[in-house]
Every structure is written in C-alpha cells, then in structure tokens.
N, C-alpha and C positions, 0 to 999 in steps of 0.2 A: 255564850252562844249555845243554844240547845241542840243536842244531838238527837237523831231519830233513827230507829231501826227500820222504819218503813214510812216514807213521807205520805202522810195523810192530813197534812196541815191545811187549814182554811183560814190563815191569817189574812184579815181584810186589809192589812197594811200593803198587801201586794198591789192593790188598786192605785196606791200613791207612787209606786216605783216606776210605773210606765210599762209599756209593752217590751217583751224580750223576744229576740229572734233566735232561731236555731236553724242552722244550715246543715242538712244531712239528717235523714230520719231512720237510720239503721238501728241496731240494738242500742247503742249509746245515745244517739240523737232522740229516739222515741222515749227512752227512759228519762232524759233531761226534760223533754216536753211534759211527760207525766208529772214530775215533781213541781214544775212551774205551774201547771194548771191546778194541781192539788193545793198550791199555796195561794190561789186566788189571782194569779197573774194573767194578763192577756198575752198570748203567744202567737208569733208568726213563724210557721215552719216552711222552709224552702227546700225543695228537692229538684233534682236534675230533669226529671220528666214525669209524665203521668203514671207510668208503671211504678216508678220509685215512690211516688206519692201514695199509690194504692197499697204498696207493701208497708210503708210507714203507718198508714191508717190501720192496717190489720194488727201490726205490732202494738200500736198505742191503745187500740180498743181492747185487745187481749190483756194488756197490762192493767188498764184502768178497771176492766170488769173483774179481774182477779183481785185487785185491791178492794173493790166494792164488796165482793163476796166475803172477804176477810174482815170487813168492818173498818177498813182503813180510810175510807172516803166519806165525807159528808155530802150527801146528794148522790146522784147517779153519774155514770160515765158520760151520758148524753148531756147532762147539765154542765159539766166541766168543758166538754168539747165545744160548747157555744162560744167560749172565749178563744178558740183556736181559729186562725186563718192559715190554711194550707194551700200552697201555691208553687208554681215553677218560676214565678216572676220575682227576681231579686229586688226589684224596685219597691216591693212591699215592705222591705226592711227599713225604708227611709225614716219612718217615725219611731223606730225602736231606740230605747235607752241603752240597751246592751245587746250584742249579738254574739252567740257562741257558734263557732265552726266545729262540726262533729263528723268529719268525713274520714276515710281510712288513712292510716299512717304512711302516706306517700308524700314526701317532701314537695315534689313538684306540683302535685294536686293541691296541697294545702296552700302553698305560696301563691299560686295563681288565683285560687278562690278567695284568699284573704284580701288580695289586691282588688278583686272585683267587688267584694263586700264593702271595703273601705270607700270605694268610689260612689256608693249610693247612700251611706249612712251619714248622720250629722257629725260635724266636727267634734261635738261634745260627747258623742256616744262612745261607749267602751266596746272594743273588739277583743274577743277572747278565743283561744284555741283549746280544744279538749285533748290535745296531744298528750300521750302518756310518757314520751321519752325524747322527742325531737327537740333540738335547740330552739328555744323561743326567740333568741336573738337572731338566729339564722332565718327562721320563718318570717320575722318582722323586718328583715333588712331592707326590703324594697317598699315598705309602707311609708306614706307621707307623714303619718302621725304615729310613730312608734311608741310615744309616751302614753298613748291610749290603748296599747296592746298588752294583754295579760294572759297568763295560762290559767285555765280552769280544768283541772284533771279530775273528772268524775270517775267513779268505780262501778263496776258491773256486778249485780243489777242496781242501777241508779236509785230506784225507789227504796231499796232495802239497805244500801250502804251509807253509813253516817258520815264518811270522810269526804272532804273536798280539798284537794291539794292546789293551792294558789301559788303561781309561779310569777316572779317579777324579774325583769331585766334591769340592767344598769340605768335605763332611762325611763322606766315605768313611773308615771306620775302618781303622787299620793292620792289624788282624788279618784283615779281609776281603780286603785287598789281598794279604797274605801267603799266604792260602789259595789265591787265584787263581794267584799265581806258583808255588806248590807244584804245583798241578794242571798248569800249563803245562809244568813240568819232567817230570812223569810222562808226559805225552803227546808229549814231544819237540819242543815249540815254543819258539822264541826270542821273548822278549817285549820290547816297548817300552812305557813307561808315559807316558800323556798326560793333561794336565789337560782337563777337559770344555770343549769348544769346538766350534762347528758344523763337521762334517766331520772333526774330530779332526786327525790328521796325514796319514794315508794317503788318505782320500777327498778331502780338500781339495786335496792336490797332484795326485792321480791324475785327478780330475775336471777340474781346470783344464787339464792337459795334453791330456786327451781332447777337451775342448771346442775348444781351439785347433786340434787336428788336424782336427776336423770343419769348422771355419771355413776351413781351408786347402783342404779338398776342395771346399767350397761356393764358394770364390773362384777355383777352378781353378789353385791354386798347384802342386798335385801330386796324383797318384792316391793312393788309400788304400794300395796296395801299396808305392809309393815312400816314402810317409811312414813306414810301418811299417819298411821296410828301413833307412831313415835312422836311426831310433831303435834298431833292433836291432844294426846294425853300427857306427854312429857313437857310440852311447852305451851299448852293451852291455845294453840292455833285453832281457829274455828274450822279450818279445812287444811288438809295436808298439801304439800307442794305438787304432788303428782295429780291429784284430783283437781287442784286449782288450775294446773296447766291444761287439763282436759276442758275445764269450763271456759278459760280465756281463749283457748285455741292454740295449738302448737305451732301453727303457721304464724300467728301473731307473735308468739314468744320467740320464734326463730328470727323474725324480722327485727325485733327489739334487741336480741342478743347480738346479731350481726352489726347493728348500728353501734351498740355499746362497745363491742370489741374493736371496732374501727376508731372510736373516740377515746376509749379508756384503757385499751390494751388486752392482752391475751387471756386474762382471767375471765373474760366474758365470751371466750370462743365457744360456739355451740358444740356440744358433744355429737359424735357421729350418729348416735341413736336418735337424737332429735331430728337431725337432717333426714334420716331414713324414714322416720315416722311421717314426716311431712311429705316426702317423696311418695310414700305408699298411700297417702290420703288418710292416714290415721290422725286426724286433726283434733279429736276430742269429741265433745258433745255435739258440735255442729255437724260432724260426719257420722256420728253414731258409734264411733270407736276411737279410743286413744289408749291410755293405760287401762281404762275401764270400758265395759260395754254399756252404752246408753240406750235406753228404750225410746 
C-alpha cells in the first residue's frame, strides 16, 4: 500500500468504489473530504446546519487551493468540488458505500449520531468513526449492525499525514475491514490495524509522551523548546511533543488524557500545568498561544 506525504492522487479506481459519506466538516472532516475528492471519489458531506456547512466549505476550499498551489492536485479545486454533495440532510447518505463520522470526541454525541447514520445507510454499507481514543466497542454498543462498524483514525493535517489507524472490535466483519483497507489504498494512506483498546496505539503512546513533556516543563527540567529539540534531533521525531500539543490543541489532549486515566490508570493523569493552560485559554495554535506564540 502506497504512503503519501500529501494526498494529491487522482486514482480513477475511486469511481468504482462508490460514494463516501463524511459527517462533520471541521478540521478533520474537511481534511478527510479533501483526500477523498483528490482520489477521484464522489463524496457526501453532512453538517448540522447551514452555518456549519459554510465553515466546512471555507476550510475545504482553503485546503484544496493550498494543495493546488503546491502542485499536489491534478485539476483545480473547483473541478474536484463538482463531485461533492454538501447538505444538512442525513438521508443523502443512503447511497454511500462507506460513511465516516468525524465529529468532536464527545461519547454521547458520537453514539447518538452513529445510530442516526445507521438508520439511513444500506445494510451492506460500512460505518466508521474517526475517534482518536474512545472505545469503539462502546460507541457501537447500540448499533443494529456492529459488525459493519470500524474505526478510521486519521491524523491532522489529513492531506499531509500518511498514516491511517484502522481499529477493529471483536465482532467487526472481515469484509468491512477489507473495504476500509481498499479505501485507504485509494487515498494513499499506509494502514496499521489495531484491536479496540482505549487510546488504540497512537493516542496511547503519543499522549503519554506529551504528558511527560508537560511534567518536565512543570518541574523546570527543560524549556518546551529544548524538549522539542531533544526529540526532533535525538530521536528524529518530525515535531517535538510540546509543539505537537500546541498543534493538536491542549483542550483535546486534556480530554483524551482524562479518558485514558479513567480507563487505564494514573499514569495518564493530566499534569496540573496542562489543566491550567486549558483554564487560561492557552490551547495552542487555535487560540494563538500555548507553549509557543502562533501568528
């Protein structure tokens, strides 16, 4: 399976896969739509209201225009957008082969939405969640067809990140997994396949490293800049844990850490500094300041 540093594929096999639905057009959802359109797929994007649709449209156009300027797209953003149906009507998902839920990491929101999506899609369609840490078994507990439910954990920014973490439960059907692997190949993602467990592989390891980096700052061991340089030059990480936390959002990291501490024990307990940063609104890039100042 081919990995890609920035999805600019125009594999016409996408036309044979069928249309793909994405529910939620925020940072992650719009990024997922980007790579699907770039791969030649027809996409249905569903948002909660017209304002949310407008925000999703702005995010998607900015992402596609940027890729076009860098020579990562064949054709224009407008030509790709011709294959997009954007709507607030979930019934538009009825003809989709696969639907990805990409709303915030709020269990009640995801559970309710997944049930609503399942009620309109075909029995043979695959339903996926882009959750980065929540129990897939828990999210799918109320589904009528849990065997068609799979985790598809994309990474931010979706067009540039090569990895797709696929998560299976104890009842996930082989055909559903194969369909997700096929889609990953079409959009140029390298896959890893993980059994359902809190935090999966990536969030569990990444959050633990990030929390320890925050404790080191809290204890005065080193500055955020020196910690990041240590990991970037010493271990060849493309980005240090403090800067990565700024990019992800410290509110997001806090929520994941609290969930993992509840599920896996005190080694994931959030440091006081992380809680203080979130309380002060120092969320990272999204707020303009975290460990670093963002223009």
